[in-house]
N, C-alpha and C positions, 0 to 999 in steps of 0.2 A: 718478753716480756707484757706487762698488762698494764691495761690502762681505764681506768672506770673515770669517764667522763659525765660531768653534771654540767648543765647549762643554770649559770646561776644569774640574779641580777645584783647579786654583792656575794662576796666570802673573804675569809680571812682567817689566818694561821697565827698562834702564839706559842710563845716560849716562855716558862717562867713568868707568865701574867701578862709581856708584853708583846703587842703583833711585831709578826716580824714579814709579814707580807699581805695586803691587802687589795683587792679589785672589786671593781662593778662591775657591769655587765660582761659577763664572757663565761670561760670556763674552768671549773675546778676539776681539776686531775688528779686523780692519785694514781702512783705510778708504781709498780711492781717491779722488779728486777729477777730472772728469774735463772739459772744455771744455763751458759753457753748463751745468752743474750749476748747482741753485738750492737756496736754501732750502728751498723747498717739497719739494724731492726729499728732502733731509736728514729733514724731518717726517716724512714718507711712510712714508721708510727705518727709524726711530727706533722709529714706531709698529707698524712690522710686524714688530721685529727685536724688543720688548720682551714682545710677545703670542704671538712664535713658540713654538709647543707641542712642546719636544724634550727636555724632562726627564723623568722617569719617575714615575708617581704608585705609590700604596700596592700595585697590583696590577702592578706592572713594565710597565704600558702608557704609552708616548710621548705624556702626555696633560698636563703642566704646562708653562708658560711661565715666565722668567726672575723675573716678579712673584710666583708663584704659591711659589717655591722660597727666596724674598728671594735670588737672585744678584746680584751683582757683575757692572759692567762693565769691560775696558780695553781703550782705544780707540788705536790707534797709527796714524799717519797713514802711508801707504804707495803713492806716486805708480806706482810699478812694476805695479802692477795691470794700469794702463793702455799696459803693453807692447805693440807690434805685432811680433811673430816671423814674420810670412809672410814675407819677403824675408830673405836674405842672412841673417848670425849675428849681427849688432849688432841687440839692441830699438831700436825706435821709439819715441820717448816725444809724439810731436806730438799725440794726442789726449787727454794729461793737462791738466788745469787749469792755469793761470799760477800761482807761486809764493802771489801774494796772494789767489786766489782761494780755492786750496786750504788756506791757513789758515784765511782768513775762514770757510770751511766746517766745516774741521775742528772750529775751536772752537764755531761754531753748533751742530754735530752733538752736542757733550759736552755743552753746555749743556741742549738736546734730552733727551738722555739722563736729565739728572739731574731731569727733573719728572718721571719713571717711575720711576727706581730710587735708592734712596740712596746707594749706595757708585758710584761712577765714578771709575775713575783713568784718565790718557793719558800719553803719551810725550810728549817734544819736540818739535814741528815741527820737521822740516828738520834734526833731528840725527842722526849718526850711533848707532843704537840698539842693542841686542842684546836679543832677547826670549827667554823661557823660559817655556814654559810645560808641564803634567801636562796631553795632550787625555783628554776623557772619552768613553768610547767605543771608537775616537775618532769624533766626529760633527764635522763640518766641514759647513757650508751658505754656498751664496756667494748675494748679495741683489745685484738691481741696480734 
């Protein structure tokens, strides 16, 4: 499982020109599921993510977690995180999880986030989505 986590002032995801998920301050999470990923992987990554201290405190030190700042999460599925571009010019996605596994773990990941964070929005799995964000920092972290 791979996550590209972006600290945002706001973010939204649209399908067919209709916003299906929107947050203010928090994380935009691009989530890729790989072959062999499990619910235990999702649980571990959610705990790490919600406790990651990447927000500034009153002294402008990067010392607060998403929970500390009452932030929100927008989760967007993105199998292309498993693109292998080492050979040729066309990415190979053989390491990405099957659509069935990926969708099940994507929904599980979202549900796990809701255990810690009150506002969790999401895209539509497998849809052609348009993502907009105002990156804060920019501050981007990759978790595996």
